[in-house]
C-alpha positions, 0 to 999 in steps of 0.5 A: 720106744714109740710113746704110748697113746690112749689109742694105742693102750686101750687097743693092746687091753682089748687085746691082753682081755681077748687072750685072757678070756680065751682061756688057753696061755699057760698060767705064768704068761697069763699072771703076766698078760693081765699084769700089763692089763693092769698097767695099761688101765691105769694110764688109760685111767690116768690119761682120762683123768688129764683130759677130763681136768681139761675139758672146759664147758663155754656157757653164754648168758642172755647177753650174749657173754661167754664165761667158761666153766670147769666140767665136772661129770657126774 
């Protein structure tokens, strides 16, 4: 099985949301799609959290010295 990427997971999640919004799936299939959507959502959330931890902001002071600071999303 191919390694899951954020982009592929988001694409699958969007497709599932559309299928569920249309409302034509039998109940059992809709529940399975919902469960898959939850798993994909969790995966995407974890990937975003990992990425956020890796992002840094480079700051340059008045003397031209560059320092690194962790990115904090507020």
